[in-house]
C-alpha positions, -999 to 999 in steps of 0.1 A, spaced: 93 768 -608 119 777 -591 154 795 -602 183 781 -589 200 805 -563 237 805 -576 231 799 -613 196 811 -620 188 784 -640 148 774 -637 141 736 -627 114 719 -619 96 718 -586 106 683 -565 140 685 -579 176 700 -568 177 711 -529 165 738 -510 187 748 -479 177 768 -453 200 790 -433 197 800 -399 185 836 -402 155 822 -423 164 827 -456 159 800 -483 185 791 -511 172 767 -538 200 751 -554 195 728 -593 226 705 -583 252 698 -565 273 716 -580 260 750 -578 256 740 -537 291 730 -534 303 761 -550 283 784 -533 282 772 -498 315 754 -494 337 773 -516 321 804 -514 326 818 -548 303 842 -561 280 841 -584 291 870 -607 326 860 -610 317 824 -624 314 825 -657 288 797 -668 259 808 -644 234 834 -658 249 859 -630 282 860 -648 293 898 -655 321 900 -674 356 924 -667 348 921 -628 
């Protein structure tokens, strides 16, 4: 089971979306919400409260 590259949640294979950057880095997303926050809005998971990577006080 892969982890979402943005929020860190586990999701089943066959669900979600895989995005390959030009550099060859593979990003896996569990939802369109995570994909949009990372790629389109350029948000950091450490500053987004609903992610597992959130660090209070940063």
